[in-house]
N, C-alpha and C positions, 0 to 999 in steps of 0.2 A: 503494499500500499504505500503510495507516495503522497505526499502534501505539498501545497503551494501556499505562499503567502499573498493575499490581496489586500492592498490598503484600502481603507475606508475612513470616511469623514466623520460618520456618525454612528453610534451604536444604538440600534432601534429599540433595545430593551430599555424600558423606563423603570425606575424603582418604584414599587407601589406596595400597598398593604397586600400581603400574601394570603391567598385563600385557596380553597380546594379546586377553585375553577382556573388558578395561575398555571400557566404553562411551566413545563419543567425548566425550560430555559430562564423564566422569570425567577423561579424558586432558586435556582443554582446562582443566580446574580445576588439574590437578597440573602441567601444563606450559602455562603462558599463551601461550607463542610456538608452540605445535603447529600451529595452523592455517596460520600464515605458513610454517613448514618443510614442511608437507605440500604446500602450493601450489608453492613454490620448487622442491622437490626431486622431487616425483611428479605435479604438476599435479593435485592433489586438493583440492576445497573451494573453488575459486576462481569457478566458474561453475556454471550449471544443469545442464550435462551431466556434471560431475564432482563435484557436491554430495554430501554425506553427512548423515544424520540424527544427531541427538545420542543417539539410542537404540541405533544399531548399534555393534557392537563394532569394534576395530581389525582383528581377523581377518576379520570379514564385509567391511569395507571393503576390505581388501588383496584377498580372493578375488574380490570384484566388480569389481575395476579391474586386470585383467591378471594375477592370480595374484602380486602382489607378496609378498615374503617378510615376514610381519608381524613376525617376531622381529628382522629387520634394520631394518625401518622404526622399531619400537620403540627400537632402540639409537640410531637416528640422532635420534629425538626426544629421548632422553636426553642425548646429547652436546650437542645444540642448546640444552638447557635448562641445562646446566652454564654454556655460554657466556653465556646470557641472565642467569644468575643474578647476574652482577656489575651489572646494570641494575636488579635488583630492591630494593625496600625493603619489609620487612615492615610490617604495620599496627602492631605494637608499637614498632618503631623510629620510624615516623611520628609516633605519639603522643608519644613521648619527645622528639622534636624540636619539636613544637608546644608542649610544655609546659616546654621549656627557657627560662628567663628569660634566658639569654645568647645564645640563637639568634635572631639579627636577619636573617640572610642566607638566607632561604628563600622560594620561590615555589611555590605549588600550582597547577597548570593542570589544569582539568577539562575533557576532550575528549567528554563526553557531549552529547546534544541539550539544547537549552534547556529543553525540557518536563521532562527528568530533573533537570537541574540545579536548577530552580526548585521541584520537588517534594522534593529533599533533596540537601544538598551539606555538605562539611566546612567549618566555619568558616575563614575566610581564604582559602578557594580561590576561583579565578576562572574563569568560563567562558571556553574558548579561542575567542575570535573572531578573524576574520582581521585585524582592527586590533591585538588583543592579540599575535597571533602575530609581526606585523611589529615590533611594540615590543620583545617579548622577543628575537627575533632581533637587532635592531639595537642595543638599549640595556642588556639585562640582562647584568650581568657574567658572564662564562663560567665563572668559578670558583665562583660561588655555587650553592647547592643548588637544583636544579630538579626538582619531582616532578609526574609526569603520572598523572592519575587517569581511570578509566573505571569501567564496571559491575562487570566481574569480572576485570579485569586483562588482557584478551587484546588490545585495540587499543592500550592504553596502552604496552604494551611495545615495540610497533612504533613509536610515536610518540617513546619515550625513545630508541630506536635512531637515529631521524631526527635528533633533536636533538644526540645525541652525535656523529653523523656531520656536524654543523655546527659542532663546536668546544666544545660544552658538556662541562666536565670532570667534573662531579658531577650529572649527570641521572639521575633514577630513575624507575622505574614502580611503583606501588602494588601489591604482590602481592595478587591476589584482588580488587582494585578497591575501590570504596566499599562493596560488599557485605561483604567481609571485615572491612573497617574497623568497619562497623556492627555486625557480629556479635561480633566480638572486643573492640574497644575503645571503642565508644560506642553503647550500647544506646538512646540517645535519638533516634538517626537511624533513620528508618523504612527497611525493606528492601522491595523490590519486584521484580517480574517484568514483562518486556516481553511483551505479546501483540501478534503481528502478525494483522491481518485482511486 
């Protein structure tokens, strides 16, 4: 499966109050950790037999998978999101950290593909390679601010939880990923979509 990057000027998904009639794309935007929660608790979205499309609603997904109660699933997503929020940093807060002349102890790790990183990245961020992962785990001071970045903030939340589980005390995931940062804080960064072929 190959993928290509297509630039985009606007993200059509608008943040709104989530409901059982919200599309999965909307829910994943509002609750970046939703994919992880759906798989861990309901075995949804982890493989081809339990996958879902971004266009279908939570209610449709629940009906299609053993008549799960969509209101209960939505409540689980909300609870998990509140727990995840302590691992999130907003684009605005990241911007302030990056432009604070007194901030010296910050590391930005980008977990996207090399192709995505080379196409666009936040200045001072580093592409997370295996070597850099080992260096960070073994040598980066655990109390320093460590921020994980991906495209839309879904995978980086899982990565932040992983680093937190390994003793990092101030690890964060960029909420909305580089896409939200480019939209809200740095319009010089091009936005893009990934198309799978």
